[in-house]
N, C-alpha and C positions, 0 to 999 in steps of 0.2 A: 504494500500500500504506500502510495506517495505521501509525503509530509503534508502537502496541501489538502489531500483527501482526508488525512487523519485529523487535521485541524478543523476542517469543515464538519466532520462527524462529531468531534468533541463539542463544537459550538452548538450543533443541533441537539446533542445530548444535554448540554447545559440548559438550553432553552426548554426542553421537554421535562427535565427533572427538577427544575427550579434551582439549578446551579449549586450543587453541593460543593463543599470545600475541595474534595479530591478531584472533582471534575474541573473546577477552576484552576487548580494547580497543574493538572494535565494540559489544559488549554494554554496556560502561560508557558509551560515547558516546551510544548510543541511549537508555539509561536516564536519563542526565543531561538530554538534550534533552526527553525525555518529562516528566520531573519539572519542568523549567523551564516547559514549556508549561502544565502543570497549575497551577503556582503563579501564573503570569500570569493564567490563566483565573479562578482563585479570587479574585484581587485585582481582577478586572474590567478587566484591561489586555490582553486578547487580541483586541480589535477593531482595525479599521483606523486609528482615530483615537488609539490609545494613545500614539503618538509625540508628537503635538501635546499630549495631556494631560500627559505627563511634562515636556515643554518648558515648558508653562504653570506646572506645579507648581514647577519649578526657578526660574522667573522670580519667582513669588510668594515662594518661600523666600528668594531673594536680596534681594528688596525688604524682607521682614520683617527680615532680618539687618542691612541698611543702616539701616532705621528704628530698630532697637534700638540699634545703635552710635551713631547720631546722638543719640538720647535720653540715653544714658549720657554722651556728651560734653557735652551741655547741662547735665545735672545736675552733673557734676563742675565745669564752668565756673561755675555759680551758687554752688556750695559754696565754691570758691576765692575768688570775689568777696566772698562773705559773710565769710569768714575774714579777708581783707585789709581789709575795711571795719571789722570789729571790732578788728583790730590798729591801724589808724589812729586809731580812736576811743580806744583804750586809750593810745596814745602821746600824743594830745592831752590827755587827762586827766592823764597822768603828768607832762607838761611844763608844766602849769598853764595851759592854754588853755581853761579852763571858761568864761571871759567870752565867748569867741567863740561857744561853743555855746549860750549863753543868749540 
């Protein structure tokens, strides 16, 4: 039985029986599964290889985040080195070591 048919049957049963709690829960469960299946199909993730596709996307996202974090660490490291070099140069000028610099 297709999910659409199951949902229609449950709704008819709910209308005939006066909507018992178990029937309402079944309607909600079938409707949510049907909606999830439709969403996956619309995104192109309803085929057999969807699991591998998602795993690959997660791996690519993890690699991107790692690369981004490494790039930021490198930039911060170079900025800190530059500031320290300028500080040392300023100290050398302040204490009269211009002759060494020439």
